[in-house]
C-alpha positions as CSV (number, residue, x, y, z in Angstrom):
1,M,-9.8,-2.5,-30.0
2,T,-8.9,0.9,-31.3
3,Q,-5.3,2.2,-31.2
4,A,-6.1,4.6,-28.5
5,K,-7.7,2.0,-26.2
6,E,-4.8,-0.3,-26.8
7,S,-2.3,2.4,-25.8
8,L,-4.3,3.2,-22.7
9,K,-4.4,-0.4,-21.8
10,K,-0.6,-0.7,-22.2
11,F,-0.2,2.5,-20.0
12,Y,-2.3,1.1,-17.2
13,I,-0.5,-2.3,-17.3
14,S,2.9,-0.5,-17.2
15,F,1.8,1.8,-14.4
16,F,0.5,-1.2,-12.4
17,L,3.7,-3.2,-12.9
18,A,5.8,-0.2,-12.0
19,A,3.8,0.4,-8.7
20,A,4.0,-3.4,-8.0
21,A,7.8,-3.3,-8.4
22,L,8.2,-0.3,-6.3
23,A,5.9,-1.6,-3.5
24,G,7.3,-5.1,-3.6
25,G,10.9,-4.2,-4.0
26,V,11.7,-0.7,-2.8
27,S,9.3,-0.4,0.1
28,F,11.8,-2.3,2.3
29,Y,14.2,0.7,2.1
30,A,11.6,3.2,3.3
31,S,12.5,5.2,6.4
32,S,12.0,3.4,9.7
33,S,12.0,6.7,11.5
34,P,8.7,7.5,13.3
35,D,6.0,9.3,11.1
36,G,5.1,12.9,11.8
37,L,2.3,12.2,14.4
38,E,4.4,9.7,16.3
39,K,7.4,12.1,16.2
40,V,5.3,15.0,17.7
41,A,3.9,12.6,20.3
42,E,7.4,11.6,21.2
43,D,8.6,15.2,21.3
44,E,5.7,16.4,23.4
45,G,6.0,13.6,25.9
46,F,2.6,11.8,25.4
47,L,3.7,8.8,23.1
48,E,3.5,6.4,26.0
49,T,-0.2,7.1,26.4
50,A,-0.9,5.9,22.8
51,K,-3.1,2.7,22.5
52,D,-2.9,0.1,19.9
53,S,-5.2,0.4,16.8
54,A,-8.3,-1.8,16.7
55,V,-6.6,-3.5,13.7
56,S,-3.2,-3.9,15.2
57,G,-3.5,-7.7,15.2
58,S,-4.5,-7.8,11.5
59,P,-2.4,-9.8,9.0
60,L,-1.0,-6.6,7.5
61,A,-0.4,-4.5,10.7
62,D,2.9,-2.6,11.0
63,Y,3.6,-2.5,7.2
64,G,4.3,-6.3,7.0
65,V,2.7,-9.7,6.6
66,S,2.3,-11.4,10.0
67,G,3.8,-14.8,10.4
68,L,6.7,-14.2,8.0
69,D,10.2,-14.2,9.6
70,N,11.8,-12.7,6.6
71,E,11.3,-8.9,7.1
72,R,12.2,-8.1,3.5
73,L,9.7,-10.5,2.1
74,S,7.1,-9.6,4.7
75,V,7.2,-5.8,3.8
76,G,7.3,-6.5,0.0
77,L,4.3,-8.7,0.1
78,A,2.3,-6.2,2.3
79,G,3.3,-3.6,-0.4
80,L,2.1,-5.9,-3.2
81,V,-1.2,-6.6,-1.3
82,G,-1.7,-2.8,-0.9
83,V,-1.2,-2.2,-4.7
84,L,-3.6,-5.0,-5.6
85,V,-6.3,-3.9,-3.2
86,T,-6.0,-0.3,-4.3
87,A,-6.2,-1.4,-8.0
88,L,-9.2,-3.5,-7.3
89,I,-11.0,-0.7,-5.5
90,A,-10.1,1.8,-8.3
91,I,-11.3,-0.6,-11.0
92,A,-14.6,-1.2,-9.1
93,I,-15.1,2.7,-8.7
94,F,-14.3,3.4,-12.3
95,N,-16.8,0.7,-13.5
96,L,-19.5,2.2,-11.3
97,V,-18.8,5.7,-12.7
98,K,-18.8,4.4,-16.2
99,K,-22.1,2.6,-15.8
100,K,-23.8,5.8,-14.5
101,S,-22.4,7.9,-17.5
């Protein structure tokens, strides 16, 4: 492997580890305030008409892993799963683009 490819590989691994550390460790400290859309719905008085999402019962609904009582662990694992899924999708897309080139 060339020096440039080795450096790029180290960069990607470092970036992935940093993203995993932030998602797994720091995500618990994110704001629990409503997001922008929810805040506007609350301010305008139509929040109570909102319906649950079709995936509200999924294992990763509400920024946590369902079934875990430890909120810190639940949020951290959900963040890690998000990083892993995003990385896998990115790798798949990059490989498809590389094959077409």
